[in-house]
N, CA, C and O atoms as a Tinker XYZ file with bonds, in Angstrom:
   464  protein
     1  N      8.933000    8.060000    5.764000    73     2
     2  CA     8.644000    8.422000    7.140000    64     1     3
     3  C      9.919000    8.391000    7.967000    63     2     4     5
     4  O     10.145000    9.258000    8.812000    81     3
     5  N     10.749000    7.390000    7.718000    73     3     6
     6  CA    12.007000    7.299000    8.460000    64     5     7
     7  C     12.876000    8.517000    8.184000    63     6     8     9
     8  O     13.518000    9.039000    9.095000    81     7
     9  N     12.904000    8.977000    6.931000    73     7    10
    10  CA    13.713000   10.143000    6.577000    64     9    11
    11  C     13.223000   11.403000    7.286000    63    10    12    13
    12  O     13.997000   12.334000    7.509000    81    11
    13  N     11.941000   11.433000    7.640000    73    11    14
    14  CA    11.367000   12.576000    8.349000    64    13    15
    15  C     11.439000   12.413000    9.862000    63    14    16    17
    16  O     11.002000   13.287000   10.612000    81    15
    17  N     11.995000   11.286000   10.303000    73    15    18
    18  CA    12.095000   11.043000   11.741000    64    17    19
    19  C     10.773000   10.620000   12.356000    63    18    20    21
    20  O     10.561000   10.793000   13.556000    81    19
    21  N      9.882000   10.066000   11.540000    73    19    22
    22  CA     8.568000    9.635000   12.021000    64    21    23
    23  C      8.595000    8.130000   12.239000    63    22    24    25
    24  O      9.065000    7.381000   11.382000    81    23
    25  N      8.101000    7.698000   13.366000    73    23    26
    26  CA     8.015000    6.275000   13.683000    64    25    27
    27  C      7.134000    5.593000   12.636000    63    26    28    29
    28  O      5.996000    6.005000   12.407000    81    27
    29  N      7.664000    4.556000   12.008000    73    27    30
    30  CA     6.918000    3.857000   10.963000    64    29    31
    31  C      5.641000    3.199000   11.473000    63    30    32    33
    32  O      4.767000    2.849000   10.680000    81    31
    33  N      5.528000    3.029000   12.772000    73    31    34
    34  CA     4.333000    2.427000   13.362000    64    33    35
    35  C      3.322000    3.487000   13.827000    63    34    36    37
    36  O      2.293000    3.142000   14.409000    81    35
    37  N      3.604000    4.753000   13.579000    73    35    38
    38  CA     2.708000    5.853000   13.962000    64    37    39
    39  C      1.589000    5.946000   12.926000    63    38    40    41
    40  O      1.756000    6.570000   11.879000    81    39
    41  N      0.454000    5.325000   13.222000    73    39    42
    42  CA    -0.646000    5.236000   12.259000    64    41    43
    43  C     -1.275000    6.593000   11.941000    63    42    44    45
    44  O     -1.743000    6.806000   10.823000    81    43
    45  N     -1.291000    7.513000   12.910000    73    43    46
    46  CA    -1.859000    8.837000   12.664000    64    45    47
    47  C     -1.026000    9.587000   11.627000    63    46    48    49
    48  O     -1.568000   10.171000   10.688000    81    47
    49  N      0.285000    9.566000   11.804000    73    47    50
    50  CA     1.170000   10.227000   10.840000    64    49    51
    51  C      1.108000    9.538000    9.484000    63    50    52    53
    52  O      1.103000   10.198000    8.445000    81    51
    53  N      1.061000    8.214000    9.496000    73    51    54
    54  CA     0.978000    7.460000    8.239000    64    53    55
    55  C     -0.290000    7.859000    7.472000    63    54    56    57
    56  O     -0.237000    8.069000    6.260000    81    55
    57  N     -1.424000    7.963000    8.167000    73    55    58
    58  CA    -2.682000    8.345000    7.521000    64    57    59
    59  C     -2.594000    9.750000    6.933000    63    58    60    61
    60  O     -3.109000    9.998000    5.843000    81    59
    61  N     -1.953000   10.664000    7.639000    73    59    62
    62  CA    -1.803000   12.027000    7.130000    64    61    63
    63  C     -0.949000   12.048000    5.863000    63    62    64    65
    64  O     -1.279000   12.726000    4.890000    81    63
    65  N      0.136000   11.308000    5.889000    73    63    66
    66  CA     1.028000   11.259000    4.725000    64    65    67
    67  C      0.310000   10.639000    3.534000    63    66    68    69
    68  O      0.424000   11.137000    2.414000    81    67
    69  N     -0.423000    9.566000    3.761000    73    67    70
    70  CA    -1.161000    8.936000    2.668000    64    69    71
    71  C     -2.221000    9.872000    2.107000    63    70    72    73
    72  O     -2.460000    9.875000    0.900000    81    71
    73  N     -2.862000   10.667000    2.962000    73    71    74
    74  CA    -3.854000   11.635000    2.482000    64    73    75
    75  C     -3.198000   12.684000    1.589000    63    74    76    77
    76  O     -3.758000   13.056000    0.558000    81    75
    77  N     -2.027000   13.159000    1.971000    73    75    78
    78  CA    -1.290000   14.125000    1.151000    64    77    79
    79  C     -0.878000   13.473000   -0.172000    63    78    80    81
    80  O     -0.987000   14.086000   -1.235000    81    79
    81  N     -0.408000   12.238000   -0.097000    73    79    82
    82  CA    -0.019000   11.528000   -1.322000    64    81    83
    83  C     -1.218000   11.361000   -2.255000    63    82    84    85
    84  O     -1.079000   11.524000   -3.467000    81    83
    85  N     -2.389000   11.039000   -1.710000    73    83    86
    86  CA    -3.569000   10.851000   -2.544000    64    85    87
    87  C     -4.017000   12.172000   -3.174000    63    86    88    89
    88  O     -4.442000   12.193000   -4.329000    81    87
    89  N     -3.923000   13.275000   -2.421000    73    87    90
    90  CA    -4.253000   14.586000   -2.996000    64    89    91
    91  C     -3.339000   14.889000   -4.182000    63    90    92    93
    92  O     -3.806000   15.339000   -5.229000    81    91
    93  N     -2.049000   14.644000   -4.019000    73    91    94
    94  CA    -1.098000   14.865000   -5.110000    64    93    95
    95  C     -1.381000   13.921000   -6.272000    63    94    96    97
    96  O     -1.335000   14.330000   -7.432000    81    95
    97  N     -1.671000   12.666000   -5.965000    73    95    98
    98  CA    -1.970000   11.682000   -7.017000    64    97    99
    99  C     -3.167000   12.123000   -7.846000    63    98   100   101
   100  O     -3.152000   11.986000   -9.069000    81    99
   101  N     -4.200000   12.648000   -7.202000    73    99   102
   102  CA    -5.381000   13.104000   -7.929000    64   101   103
   103  C     -5.039000   14.277000   -8.851000    63   102   104   105
   104  O     -5.526000   14.344000   -9.980000    81   103
   105  N     -4.215000   15.183000   -8.379000    73   103   106
   106  CA    -3.797000   16.300000   -9.228000    64   105   107
   107  C     -3.043000   15.785000  -10.450000    63   106   108   109
   108  O     -3.248000   16.267000  -11.564000    81   107
   109  N     -2.175000   14.807000  -10.234000    73   107   110
   110  CA    -1.416000   14.235000  -11.344000    64   109   111
   111  C     -2.337000   13.501000  -12.325000    63   110   112   113
   112  O     -2.162000   13.602000  -13.540000    81   111
   113  N     -3.309000   12.768000  -11.797000    73   111   114
   114  CA    -4.253000   12.058000  -12.662000    64   113   115
   115  C     -5.040000   13.028000  -13.528000    63   114   116   117
   116  O     -5.278000   12.765000  -14.707000    81   115
   117  N     -5.441000   14.145000  -12.943000    73   115   118
   118  CA    -6.175000   15.152000  -13.708000    64   117   119
   119  C     -5.333000   15.713000  -14.847000    63   118   120   121
   120  O     -5.876000   16.183000  -15.846000    81   119
   121  N     -4.015000   15.669000  -14.704000    73   119   122
   122  CA    -3.091000   16.151000  -15.741000    64   121   123
   123  C     -2.753000   15.062000  -16.753000    63   122   124   125
   124  O     -1.995000   15.306000  -17.692000    81   123
   125  N     -3.310000   13.859000  -16.574000    73   123   126
   126  CA    -3.064000   12.781000  -17.512000    64   125   127
   127  C     -1.907000   11.867000  -17.149000    63   126   128   129
   128  O     -1.537000   10.998000  -17.939000    81   127
   129  N     -1.333000   12.047000  -15.975000    73   127   130
   130  CA    -0.203000   11.208000  -15.556000    64   129   131
   131  C     -0.699000    9.843000  -15.082000    63   130   132   133
   132  O     -1.865000    9.678000  -14.722000    81   131
   133  N      0.192000    8.893000  -15.091000    73   131   134
   134  CA    -0.071000    7.576000  -14.518000    64   133   135
   135  C      0.442000    7.599000  -13.077000    63   134   136   137
   136  O      1.545000    8.075000  -12.810000    81   135
   137  N     -0.353000    7.093000  -12.174000    73   135   138
   138  CA    -0.003000    7.106000  -10.756000    64   137   139
   139  C     -0.060000    5.685000  -10.216000    63   138   140   141
   140  O     -0.976000    4.926000  -10.533000    81   139
   141  N      0.917000    5.333000   -9.406000    73   139   142
   142  CA     0.935000    4.038000   -8.737000    64   141   143
   143  C      0.788000    4.287000   -7.235000    63   142   144   145
   144  O      1.602000    4.984000   -6.629000    81   143
   145  N     -0.248000    3.717000   -6.650000    73   143   146
   146  CA    -0.442000    3.776000   -5.196000    64   145   147
   147  C      0.152000    2.501000   -4.634000    63   146   148   149
   148  O     -0.252000    1.399000   -5.005000    81   147
   149  N      1.111000    2.656000   -3.741000    73   147   150
   150  CA     1.834000    1.489000   -3.281000    64   149   151
   151  C      1.858000    1.419000   -1.753000    63   150   152   153
   152  O      2.749000    0.813000   -1.158000    81   151
   153  N      0.858000    2.054000   -1.133000    73   151   154
   154  CA     0.758000    1.900000    0.317000    64   153   155
   155  C     -0.272000    0.828000    0.617000    63   154   156   157
   156  O     -0.936000    0.344000   -0.300000    81   155
   157  N     -0.419000    0.453000    1.846000    73   155   158
   158  CA    -1.227000   -0.660000    2.318000    64   157   159
   159  C     -2.460000   -1.079000    1.563000    63   158   160   161
   160  O     -2.431000   -2.066000    0.828000    81   159
   161  N     -3.544000   -0.347000    1.729000    73   159   162
   162  CA    -4.838000   -0.742000    1.166000    64   161   163
   163  C     -5.153000   -2.189000    1.539000    63   162   164   165
   164  O     -5.412000   -3.030000    0.678000    81   163
   165  N     -5.125000   -2.447000    2.813000    73   163   166
   166  CA    -5.260000   -3.803000    3.338000    64   165   167
   167  C     -6.675000   -4.328000    3.316000    63   166   168   169
   168  O     -6.885000   -5.540000    3.352000    81   167
   169  N     -7.657000   -3.435000    3.256000    73   167   170
   170  CA    -9.047000   -3.903000    3.300000    64   169   171
   171  C     -9.757000   -3.589000    1.993000    63   170   172   173
   172  O     -9.383000   -2.668000    1.267000    81   171
   173  N    -10.771000   -4.362000    1.716000    73   171   174
   174  CA   -11.592000   -4.140000    0.519000    64   173   175
   175  C    -12.224000   -2.759000    0.591000    63   174   176   177
   176  O    -12.336000   -2.080000   -0.430000    81   175
   177  N    -12.636000   -2.338000    1.767000    73   175   178
   178  CA   -13.257000   -1.028000    1.941000    64   177   179
   179  C    -12.306000    0.088000    1.515000    63   178   180   181
   180  O    -12.712000    1.018000    0.818000    81   179
   181  N    -11.050000    0.000000    1.930000    73   179   182
   182  CA   -10.056000    1.009000    1.537000    64   181   183
   183  C     -9.850000    1.012000    0.024000    63   182   184   185
   184  O     -9.818000    2.067000   -0.609000    81   183
   185  N     -9.712000   -0.181000   -0.543000    73   183   186
   186  CA    -9.493000   -0.274000   -1.992000    64   185   187
   187  C    -10.699000    0.241000   -2.760000    63   186   188   189
   188  O    -10.544000    0.941000   -3.761000    81   187
   189  N    -11.907000   -0.099000   -2.299000    73   187   190
   190  CA   -13.119000    0.366000   -2.980000    64   189   191
   191  C    -13.218000    1.885000   -2.966000    63   190   192   193
   192  O    -13.592000    2.490000   -3.972000    81   191
   193  N    -12.889000    2.506000   -1.842000    73   191   194
   194  CA   -12.970000    3.966000   -1.739000    64   193   195
   195  C    -11.999000    4.637000   -2.703000    63   194   196   197
   196  O    -12.361000    5.600000   -3.379000    81   195
   197  N    -10.784000    4.142000   -2.770000    73   195   198
   198  CA    -9.795000    4.715000   -3.678000    64   197   199
   199  C    -10.184000    4.463000   -5.136000    63   198   200   201
   200  O    -10.036000    5.335000   -5.992000    81   199
   201  N    -10.680000    3.262000   -5.398000    73   199   202
   202  CA   -11.134000    2.891000   -6.744000    64   201   203
   203  C    -12.239000    3.849000   -7.196000    63   202   204   205
   204  O    -12.195000    4.378000   -8.306000    81   203
   205  N    -13.206000    4.060000   -6.346000    73   203   206
   206  CA   -14.331000    4.944000   -6.678000    64   205   207
   207  C    -13.855000    6.376000   -6.912000    63   206   208   209
   208  O    -14.293000    7.030000   -7.859000    81   207
   209  N    -12.968000    6.858000   -6.060000    73   207   210
   210  CA   -12.450000    8.223000   -6.220000    64   209   211
   211  C    -11.709000    8.377000   -7.538000    63   210   212   213
   212  O    -11.850000    9.392000   -8.219000    81   211
   213  N    -10.921000    7.374000   -7.898000    73   211   214
   214  CA   -10.191000    7.439000   -9.164000    64   213   215
   215  C    -11.150000    7.375000  -10.343000    63   214   216   217
   216  O    -10.966000    8.086000  -11.332000    81   215
   217  N    -12.164000    6.538000  -10.249000    73   215   218
   218  CA   -13.160000    6.431000  -11.331000    64   217   219
   219  C    -13.879000    7.757000  -11.542000    63   218   220   221
   220  O    -14.192000    8.127000  -12.674000    81   219
   221  N    -14.142000    8.475000  -10.444000    73   219   222
   222  CA   -14.802000    9.776000  -10.553000    64   221   223
   223  C    -13.963000   10.766000  -11.350000    63   222   224   225
   224  O    -14.492000   11.730000  -11.903000    81   223
   225  N    -12.665000   10.532000  -11.407000    73   223   226
   226  CA   -11.778000   11.379000  -12.208000    64   225   227
   227  C    -11.763000   10.948000  -13.668000    63   226   228   229
   228  O    -11.154000   11.603000  -14.513000    81   227
   229  N    -12.450000    9.824000  -13.959000    73   227   230
   230  CA   -12.538000    9.343000  -15.332000    64   229   231
   231  C    -11.294000    8.613000  -15.819000    63   230   232   233
   232  O    -11.025000    8.571000  -17.019000    81   231
   233  N    -10.545000    8.045000  -14.903000    73   231   234
   234  CA    -9.314000    7.354000  -15.294000    64   233   235
   235  C     -9.481000    5.844000  -15.165000    63   234   236   237
   236  O    -10.318000    5.355000  -14.406000    81   235
   237  N     -8.670000    5.125000  -15.921000    73   235   238
   238  CA    -8.619000    3.671000  -15.789000    64   237   239
   239  C     -7.959000    3.339000  -14.453000    63   238   240   241
   240  O     -7.063000    4.046000  -13.992000    81   239
   241  N     -8.418000    2.254000  -13.847000    73   239   242
   242  CA    -7.872000    1.846000  -12.550000    64   241   243
   243  C     -7.538000    0.365000  -12.597000    63   242   244   245
   244  O     -8.393000   -0.470000  -12.892000    81   243
   245  N     -6.295000    0.057000  -12.304000    73   243   246
   246  CA    -5.837000   -1.331000  -12.266000    64   245   247
   247  C     -5.490000   -1.698000  -10.830000    63   246   248   249
   248  O     -5.109000   -0.843000  -10.031000    81   247
   249  N     -5.625000   -2.961000  -10.523000    73   247   250
   250  CA    -5.201000   -3.471000   -9.219000    64   249   251
   251  C     -4.222000   -4.600000   -9.473000    63   250   252   253
   252  O     -4.548000   -5.586000  -10.134000    81   251
   253  N     -3.033000   -4.448000   -8.948000    73   251   254
   254  CA    -2.005000   -5.490000   -9.044000    64   253   255
   255  C     -1.817000   -6.065000   -7.651000    63   254   256   257
   256  O     -1.458000   -5.352000   -6.714000    81   255
   257  N     -2.059000   -7.329000   -7.531000    73   255   258
   258  CA    -1.914000   -8.004000   -6.242000    64   257   259
   259  C     -0.962000   -9.174000   -6.413000    63   258   260   261
   260  O     -1.203000  -10.068000   -7.224000    81   259
   261  N      0.109000   -9.166000   -5.654000    73   259   262
   262  CA     1.109000  -10.229000   -5.710000    64   261   263
   263  C      1.138000  -10.915000   -4.346000    63   262   264   265
   264  O      1.586000  -10.335000   -3.357000    81   263
   265  N      0.668000  -12.125000   -4.307000    73   263   266
   266  CA     0.653000  -12.878000   -3.055000    64   265   267
   267  C      2.029000  -13.490000   -2.817000    63   266   268   269
   268  O      2.698000  -13.936000   -3.750000    81   267
   269  N      2.429000  -13.501000   -1.574000    73   267   270
   270  CA     3.692000  -14.145000   -1.195000    64   269   271
   271  C      3.483000  -14.836000    0.150000    63   270   272   273
   272  O      2.848000  -14.278000    1.045000    81   271
   273  N      4.014000  -16.042000    0.292000    73   271   274
   274  CA     3.893000  -16.749000    1.571000    64   273   275
   275  C      4.603000  -15.985000    2.688000    63   274   276   277
   276  O      5.548000  -15.235000    2.443000    81   275
   277  N      4.140000  -16.187000    3.894000    73   275   278
   278  CA     4.690000  -15.498000    5.054000    64   277   279
   279  C      6.201000  -15.718000    5.174000    63   278   280   281
   280  O      6.930000  -14.788000    5.517000    81   279
   281  N      6.668000  -16.907000    4.903000    73   279   282
   282  CA     8.105000  -17.186000    5.005000    64   281   283
   283  C      8.916000  -16.346000    4.018000    63   282   284   285
   284  O     10.012000  -15.889000    4.343000    81   283
   285  N      8.382000  -16.144000    2.823000    73   283   286
   286  CA     9.059000  -15.320000    1.818000    64   285   287
   287  C      9.080000  -13.865000    2.281000    63   286   288   289
   288  O     10.097000  -13.184000    2.154000    81   287
   289  N      7.965000  -13.394000    2.813000    73   287   290
   290  CA     7.920000  -12.023000    3.319000    64   289   291
   291  C      8.942000  -11.831000    4.433000    63   290   292   293
   292  O      9.620000  -10.804000    4.492000    81   291
   293  N      9.050000  -12.814000    5.307000    73   291   294
   294  CA     9.999000  -12.726000    6.414000    64   293   295
   295  C     11.433000  -12.690000    5.887000    63   294   296   297
   296  O     12.259000  -11.938000    6.404000    81   295
   297  N     11.736000  -13.483000    4.877000    73   295   298
   298  CA    13.076000  -13.454000    4.276000    64   297   299
   299  C     13.384000  -12.070000    3.708000    63   298   300   301
   300  O     14.505000  -11.576000    3.830000    81   299
   301  N     12.390000  -11.455000    3.092000    73   299   302
   302  CA    12.583000  -10.115000    2.523000    64   301   303
   303  C     12.839000   -9.094000    3.616000    63   302   304   305
   304  O     13.706000   -8.232000    3.476000    81   303
   305  N     12.086000   -9.189000    4.706000    73   303   306
   306  CA    12.290000   -8.271000    5.833000    64   305   307
   307  C     13.698000   -8.438000    6.386000    63   306   308   309
   308  O     14.387000   -7.452000    6.648000    81   307
   309  N     14.114000   -9.657000    6.560000    73   307   310
   310  CA    15.456000   -9.901000    7.076000    64   309   311
   311  C     16.521000   -9.390000    6.119000    63   310   312   313
   312  O     17.566000   -8.913000    6.560000    81   311
   313  N     16.277000   -9.480000    4.828000    73   311   314
   314  CA    17.214000   -8.988000    3.827000    64   313   315
   315  C     17.375000   -7.483000    3.843000    63   314   316   317
   316  O     18.404000   -6.959000    3.414000    81   315
   317  N     16.368000   -6.788000    4.332000    73   315   318
   318  CA    16.458000   -5.328000    4.403000    64   317   319
   319  C     17.624000   -4.896000    5.287000    63   318   320   321
   320  O     18.242000   -3.859000    5.045000    81   319
   321  N     17.918000   -5.680000    6.295000    73   319   322
   322  CA    19.000000   -5.329000    7.209000    64   321   323
   323  C     20.352000   -5.297000    6.535000    63   322   324   325
   324  O     21.292000   -4.702000    7.062000    81   323
   325  N     20.469000   -5.926000    5.380000    73   323   326
   326  CA    21.742000   -5.951000    4.661000    64   325   327
   327  C     21.811000   -4.867000    3.587000    63   326   328   329
   328  O     22.846000   -4.697000    2.943000    81   327
   329  N     20.714000   -4.135000    3.392000    73   327   330
   330  CA    20.672000   -3.085000    2.369000    64   329   331
   331  C     20.866000   -1.726000    3.041000    63   330   332   333
   332  O     19.991000   -1.286000    3.786000    81   331
   333  N     22.000000   -1.047000    2.793000    73   331   334
   334  CA    22.246000    0.240000    3.438000    64   333   335
   335  C     21.230000    1.312000    3.071000    63   334   336   337
   336  O     21.099000    2.300000    3.793000    81   335
   337  N     20.506000    1.144000    1.964000    73   335   338
   338  CA    19.505000    2.142000    1.548000    64   337   339
   339  C     18.193000    1.976000    2.303000    63   338   340   341
   340  O     17.359000    2.882000    2.286000    81   339
   341  N     17.994000    0.845000    2.961000    73   339   342
   342  CA    16.743000    0.590000    3.680000    64   341   343
   343  C     16.856000    1.058000    5.123000    63   342   344   345
   344  O     17.873000    0.830000    5.778000    81   343
   345  N     15.800000    1.722000    5.622000    73   343   346
   346  CA    15.839000    2.147000    7.023000    64   345   347
   347  C     15.816000    0.932000    7.950000    63   346   348   349
   348  O     15.250000   -0.112000    7.624000    81   347
   349  N     16.428000    1.093000    9.079000    73   347   350
   350  CA    16.480000    0.022000   10.068000    64   349   351
   351  C     15.173000    0.033000   10.862000    63   350   352   353
   352  O     14.996000    0.843000   11.772000    81   351
   353  N     14.272000   -0.864000   10.512000    73   351   354
   354  CA    12.971000   -0.938000   11.157000    64   353   355
   355  C     12.882000   -2.254000   11.915000    63   354   356   357
   356  O     13.209000   -3.314000   11.383000    81   355
   357  N     12.444000   -2.174000   13.146000    73   355   358
   358  CA    12.348000   -3.369000   13.980000    64   357   359
   359  C     11.044000   -4.112000   13.694000    63   358   360   361
   360  O     10.177000   -4.209000   14.562000    81   359
   361  N     10.912000   -4.628000   12.491000    73   359   362
   362  CA     9.745000   -5.407000   12.110000    64   361   363
   363  C     10.030000   -6.857000   12.471000    63   362   364   365
   364  O     11.049000   -7.420000   12.072000    81   363
   365  N      9.127000   -7.447000   13.222000    73   363   366
   366  CA     9.341000   -8.807000   13.689000    64   365   367
   367  C      8.460000   -9.793000   12.920000    63   366   368   369
   368  O      7.530000   -9.410000   12.211000    81   367
   369  N      8.782000  -11.051000   13.082000    73   367   370
   370  CA     7.959000  -12.096000   12.482000    64   369   371
   371  C      6.542000  -12.020000   13.051000    63   370   372   373
   372  O      5.568000  -12.237000   12.332000    81   371
   373  N      6.433000  -11.714000   14.336000    73   371   374
   374  CA     5.117000  -11.587000   14.975000    64   373   375
   375  C      4.304000  -10.465000   14.338000    63   374   376   377
   376  O      3.087000  -10.583000   14.197000    81   375
   377  N      4.977000   -9.370000   13.949000    73   375   378
   378  CA     4.268000   -8.300000   13.231000    64   377   379
   379  C      3.656000   -8.851000   11.941000    63   378   380   381
   380  O      2.494000   -8.587000   11.632000    81   379
   381  N      4.453000   -9.620000   11.196000    73   379   382
   382  CA     3.964000  -10.166000    9.928000    64   381   383
   383  C      2.757000  -11.074000   10.138000    63   382   384   385
   384  O      1.800000  -11.030000    9.365000    81   383
   385  N      2.804000  -11.889000   11.173000    73   383   386
   386  CA     1.672000  -12.772000   11.478000    64   385   387
   387  C      0.437000  -11.936000   11.799000    63   386   388   389
   388  O     -0.661000  -12.230000   11.327000    81   387
   389  N      0.623000  -10.901000   12.597000    73   387   390
   390  CA    -0.489000  -10.010000   12.953000    64   389   391
   391  C     -1.045000   -9.309000   11.716000    63   390   392   393
   392  O     -2.260000   -9.230000   11.539000    81   391
   393  N     -0.167000   -8.807000   10.869000    73   391   394
   394  CA    -0.600000   -8.089000    9.672000    64   393   395
   395  C     -1.300000   -9.017000    8.681000    63   394   396   397
   396  O     -2.274000   -8.630000    8.036000    81   395
   397  N     -0.797000  -10.231000    8.572000    73   395   398
   398  CA    -1.424000  -11.199000    7.670000    64   397   399
   399  C     -2.873000  -11.449000    8.086000    63   398   400   401
   400  O     -3.751000  -11.586000    7.235000    81   399
   401  N     -3.119000  -11.508000    9.392000    73   399   402
   402  CA    -4.478000  -11.739000    9.893000    64   401   403
   403  C     -5.392000  -10.542000    9.607000    63   402   404   405
   404  O     -6.607000  -10.701000    9.495000    81   403
   405  N     -4.810000   -9.354000    9.490000    73   403   406
   406  CA    -5.600000   -8.141000    9.248000    64   405   407
   407  C     -5.859000   -7.905000    7.762000    63   406   408   409
   408  O     -6.763000   -7.146000    7.413000    81   407
   409  N     -5.090000   -8.535000    6.888000    73   407   410
   410  CA    -5.165000   -8.272000    5.454000    64   409   411
   411  C     -6.346000   -8.998000    4.818000    63   410   412   413
   412  O     -6.583000  -10.178000    5.077000    81   411
   413  N     -7.075000   -8.274000    3.985000    73   411   414
   414  CA    -8.209000   -8.811000    3.250000    64   413   415
   415  C     -7.805000   -8.900000    1.772000    63   414   416   417
   416  O     -7.962000   -7.929000    1.032000    81   415
   417  N     -7.285000  -10.058000    1.338000    73   415   418
   418  CA    -6.819000  -10.149000   -0.045000    64   417   419
   419  C     -7.977000  -10.014000   -1.035000    63   418   420   421
   420  O     -9.094000  -10.445000   -0.751000    81   419
   421  N     -7.708000   -9.417000   -2.190000    73   419   422
   422  CA    -8.778000   -9.301000   -3.185000    64   421   423
   423  C     -9.150000  -10.674000   -3.737000    63   422   424   425
   424  O     -8.295000  -11.529000   -3.968000    81   423
   425  N    -10.456000  -10.856000   -3.940000    73   423   426
   426  CA   -10.914000  -12.108000   -4.546000    64   425   427
   427  C    -11.178000  -11.861000   -6.034000    63   426   428   429
   428  O    -11.019000  -10.745000   -6.529000    81   427
   429  N    -11.578000  -12.906000   -6.724000    73   427   430
   430  CA   -11.805000  -12.799000   -8.168000    64   429   431
   431  C    -12.882000  -11.771000   -8.506000    63   430   432   433
   432  O    -12.769000  -11.056000   -9.502000    81   431
   433  N    -13.923000  -11.696000   -7.682000    73   431   434
   434  CA   -15.001000  -10.740000   -7.946000    64   433   435
   435  C    -14.490000   -9.303000   -7.845000    63   434   436   437
   436  O    -14.844000   -8.461000   -8.671000    81   435
   437  N    -13.671000   -9.022000   -6.850000    73   435   438
   438  CA   -13.118000   -7.682000   -6.712000    64   437   439
   439  C    -12.182000   -7.375000   -7.886000    63   438   440   441
   440  O    -12.270000   -6.305000   -8.487000    81   439
   441  N    -11.308000   -8.293000   -8.203000    73   439   442
   442  CA   -10.356000   -8.076000   -9.293000    64   441   443
   443  C    -11.071000   -7.827000  -10.619000    63   442   444   445
   444  O    -10.578000   -7.069000  -11.455000    81   443
   445  N    -12.226000   -8.458000  -10.818000    73   443   446
   446  CA   -12.980000   -8.307000  -12.054000    64   445   447
   447  C    -13.506000   -6.866000  -12.228000    63   446   448   449
   448  O    -13.834000   -6.462000  -13.343000    81   447
   449  N    -13.585000   -6.108000  -11.149000    73   447   450
   450  CA   -14.080000   -4.730000  -11.225000    64   449   451
   451  C    -13.049000   -3.712000  -11.675000    63   450   452   453
   452  O    -13.361000   -2.528000  -11.805000    81   451
   453  N    -11.838000   -4.157000  -11.911000    73   451   454
   454  CA   -10.757000   -3.268000  -12.316000    64   453   455
   455  C    -10.450000   -3.420000  -13.799000    63   454   456   457
   456  O    -10.817000   -4.415000  -14.424000    81   455
   457  N     -9.780000   -2.434000  -14.346000    73   455   458
   458  CA    -9.348000   -2.500000  -15.739000    64   457   459
   459  C     -8.217000   -3.511000  -15.858000    63   458   460   461
   460  O     -7.468000   -3.748000  -14.910000    81   459
   461  N     -8.111000   -4.102000  -17.045000    73   459   462
   462  CA    -7.058000   -5.109000  -17.293000    64   461   463
   463  C     -5.702000   -4.452000  -17.389000    63   462   464
   464  O     -4.698000   -5.134000  -17.594000    81   463
C-alpha cells in the first residue's frame, strides 16, 4: 500500500486490495498452487469465511498462529525504523494496544477445524 501511495490506515483501500488478493489466491488454488494469506484476519468470523471459501475449492487449509507479547510486537515495530526496506509508518504503542483489544485469537476448538 505504501508503494502505491495509499495510507496504511485507509481501511476501505485495504479491504479492496485484500479482495483482489483473495480473487487471485483462489485462481492460484484452482491451479494447484499453495497460497499463504498473511493479512489480518483478526476475527473468527473473517477466518471462518475464508476457511469455508477455500474448502469449497477442495483444498487443504492450515492456520498458523504465532502469539507474541505486546512488548515484543512493539520492539519489532521500532526495529522497522532501522530497516531501509520497510516503509516509514507512524504506528504507535497505543495502536498496538488498541489492535490487541480488537484481535480474537484462535482457540483450540477453532484450530482443530484446520488441516495439520
